[in-house]
C-alpha positions as CSV (number, residue, x, y, z in Angstrom):
1,M,-32.9,15.0,13.7
2,T,-32.4,12.6,10.8
3,T,-29.8,14.8,9.1
4,S,-27.8,15.2,12.3
5,D,-28.1,11.5,13.0
6,S,-26.9,10.5,9.5
7,E,-24.0,13.0,9.4
8,P,-22.2,11.8,12.6
9,G,-23.0,8.2,11.7
10,A,-21.4,8.6,8.3
11,D,-18.4,10.4,9.7
12,S,-17.9,7.9,12.5
13,A,-18.5,4.9,10.2
14,S,-16.0,6.2,7.6
15,G,-13.5,6.9,10.4
16,A,-14.0,3.4,11.8
17,E,-13.6,1.9,8.4
18,R,-10.4,3.8,7.8
19,G,-9.0,2.8,11.1
20,A,-9.9,-0.9,10.5
21,E,-8.4,-0.8,7.0
22,S,-5.2,0.9,8.0
23,A,-4.7,-1.1,11.2
24,S,-5.1,-4.7,10.1
25,E,-6.1,-5.5,6.5
26,P,-3.6,-3.5,4.3
27,G,-0.6,-4.1,6.5
28,A,-1.0,-7.8,6.2
29,E,-2.3,-8.1,2.7
30,P,0.6,-6.8,0.5
31,V,3.3,-8.4,2.6
32,S,1.7,-11.9,2.9
33,G,0.3,-11.7,-0.6
34,A,3.7,-11.0,-2.1
35,E,5.4,-13.7,0.0
36,S,2.9,-16.4,-0.7
37,G,2.8,-15.6,-4.4
38,S,6.6,-15.8,-4.8
39,G,6.8,-18.8,-2.4
40,E,4.5,-21.1,-4.3
41,P,4.7,-20.3,-8.0
42,G,2.8,-23.4,-9.2
43,S,-0.4,-23.7,-7.2
44,G,-0.3,-20.3,-5.5
45,S,0.0,-18.2,-8.6
46,G,-3.3,-19.4,-10.2
47,P,-6.0,-18.4,-7.6
48,P,-4.4,-15.2,-6.1
49,P,-4.2,-13.2,-9.3
50,S,-7.9,-13.7,-10.1
51,A,-8.9,-13.0,-6.5
52,S,-6.5,-10.0,-6.1
53,A,-7.5,-8.6,-9.5
54,S,-11.1,-8.3,-8.5
55,A,-10.2,-7.0,-5.0
56,G,-7.7,-4.4,-6.1
57,L,-5.4,-2.5,-3.7
58,S,-6.4,-1.5,-0.2
59,A,-6.8,2.1,0.7
60,R,-3.6,2.0,2.7
61,A,-1.6,0.6,-0.3
62,R,-3.0,3.3,-2.5
63,A,-2.0,5.9,0.1
64,V,1.5,4.5,0.2
65,L,1.8,4.8,-3.6
66,A,0.3,8.3,-3.6
67,L,2.9,9.4,-1.0
68,E,5.7,7.8,-3.0
69,R,4.6,9.7,-6.1
70,R,5.1,13.1,-4.6
71,P,8.4,14.9,-4.8
72,W,10.3,15.6,-1.6
73,A,12.7,18.3,-0.5
74,G,14.5,15.8,1.7
75,P,14.2,12.7,3.7
76,G,13.0,14.5,6.8
77,A,9.9,16.0,5.1
78,K,9.0,12.6,3.7
79,E,9.4,10.8,7.1
80,R,7.3,13.4,8.8
81,A,4.5,13.0,6.1
82,I,4.7,9.2,6.6
83,R,4.1,9.5,10.3
84,E,1.4,12.3,10.0
85,E,-0.5,11.2,7.0
86,L,-0.3,7.4,7.2
87,G,0.2,7.0,10.9
88,M,3.0,4.5,10.6
89,S,6.8,4.5,11.2
90,P,9.0,5.0,8.1
91,V,10.4,1.5,8.6
92,R,6.9,0.0,8.3
93,Y,6.2,2.3,5.3
94,F,9.3,1.0,3.4
95,Q,8.4,-2.6,4.2
96,L,5.0,-2.1,2.7
97,L,6.4,-0.2,-0.2
98,N,8.9,-3.0,-0.9
99,A,6.1,-5.5,-1.0
100,L,4.0,-3.3,-3.2
101,I,6.8,-3.0,-5.8
102,E,6.4,-6.8,-6.4
103,D,2.6,-6.7,-6.3
104,E,0.9,-6.9,-9.8
105,R,-2.1,-5.0,-8.4
106,A,0.1,-2.1,-7.6
107,L,1.6,-2.2,-11.1
108,R,-1.9,-2.0,-12.6
109,E,-2.9,0.8,-10.2
110,D,0.2,3.0,-10.8
111,P,2.5,1.6,-13.4
112,V,4.7,4.7,-13.6
113,T,5.6,4.8,-9.9
114,V,6.0,1.1,-9.5
115,N,8.2,0.8,-12.6
116,R,10.3,3.7,-11.4
117,L,10.7,2.1,-8.0
118,R,11.6,-1.3,-9.6
119,R,14.3,0.4,-11.7
120,V,15.7,2.2,-8.6
121,K,15.7,-1.1,-6.7
122,E,17.6,-2.9,-9.5
123,E,20.1,-0.1,-9.8
124,R,20.9,-0.4,-6.1
125,R,21.1,-4.1,-6.3
126,G,23.5,-3.8,-9.2
127,R,25.8,-1.5,-7.2
128,R,26.3,-4.1,-4.4
């Protein structure tokens, strides 16, 4: 009885934690963290890096970076994976990704992917 009680409890708890993380915390963190950090460079840049360095990236932010790391045959396959694996719209995905590109925690987590995305962003900005 204890093994069956602990197994479903562990599964439901991890599922509830995933749902809570993907629903509220990560969606708001990268966007608001990036905006507040760039909005107030003097007083805001001191405390957030130390707090964010200890906290690291959320599970959702890591999942976004992991999805972006993968090669894709075309945009349709990537959009389908965004919806199925992350449970969000492609528009929301790219909003989060754009905020992650500017997040120093993301750079520490996955420097290759973040630097590649920063280069692509700058190239597109230069073409305009």
